[in-house]
C-alpha positions in Angstrom: -5.1 6.7 50.9 -4.9 5.1 47.6 -5.9 1.6 49.3 -8.6 3.6 51.2 -10.0 4.8 48.1 -10.3 1.8 46.5 -11.8 -0.5 49.0 -14.5 2.5 49.0 -14.6 2.1 44.8 -15.0 -1.8 45.4 -17.9 -1.6 48.0 -19.9 0.8 45.8 -19.3 -1.6 42.8 -20.0 -4.5 45.1 -23.5 -2.9 46.0 -24.9 -2.2 43.1 -27.4 -4.7 41.5 -25.7 -6.9 38.7 -27.2 -5.1 35.6 -25.4 -1.9 36.7 -22.1 -3.6 37.4 -22.4 -5.6 34.3 -23.1 -2.0 32.2 -20.3 -0.4 34.1 -17.6 -3.1 33.6 -18.6 -3.1 29.7 -18.2 0.9 30.0 -14.5 0.9 31.9 -13.0 -2.2 30.8 -14.2 -2.8 27.7 -12.6 0.2 26.1 -9.5 -0.4 28.5 -8.9 -4.0 27.5 -9.3 -2.6 23.5 -6.3 -0.4 24.2 -4.4 -2.8 26.2 -4.8 -5.6 23.4 -3.9 -2.7 20.7 -0.7 -1.7 22.5 0.6 -5.1 23.0 0.2 -5.9 19.3 2.1 -3.1 18.5 4.6 -3.9 20.6 4.8 -7.3 19.0 4.7 -6.0 15.8 7.7 -3.7 16.5 9.7 -6.1 18.0 9.3 -8.6 15.6 10.4 -6.6 13.0 13.6 -5.7 15.1 14.2 -9.1 15.7 13.3 -10.5 12.4 14.9 -12.7 9.9 18.6 -11.7 8.7 18.5 -10.3 5.2 20.3 -13.7 4.3 18.0 -16.0 5.8 15.9 -18.8 3.5 12.7 -17.2 2.9 9.7 -19.3 4.7 7.9 -22.4 3.4 5.1 -21.1 0.6 6.7 -17.3 0.1 9.0 -18.5 -2.8 8.4 -17.4 -6.4 5.4 -17.7 -9.0 7.4 -21.3 -10.1 6.7 -22.7 -6.8 3.1 -21.5 -7.2 2.8 -23.8 -10.3 4.8 -26.6 -8.7 2.5 -26.7 -5.7 -0.7 -26.3 -8.3 0.2 -30.0 -10.0 1.3 -31.4 -6.8 -1.9 -30.8 -5.3 -3.8 -31.9 -8.9 -2.1 -35.0 -8.6 -3.5 -35.3 -5.1 -6.7 -35.0 -6.0 -6.3 -37.1 -9.2 -5.0 -40.2 -6.6 -7.8 -39.6 -4.5 -10.7 -39.8 -7.0 -9.5 -43.4 -8.7 
């Protein structure tokens, strides 16, 4: 029964002019894809929080203290000086 209904819908859509097909897809499929993408984003966000790093793990590179930021600024200044010579 569902297969027959879907075949009828498919036949109806394929019989429409292209601009109407395009508008129908944009109105129905666009929001559906946005909702699915949002749901996937939320699921991955929750999974990454759940399976995130353990409390004793090292911090990722570039997320250290202000001293590390100062050292990085000095290194980049050295690189600029060496490139301009």
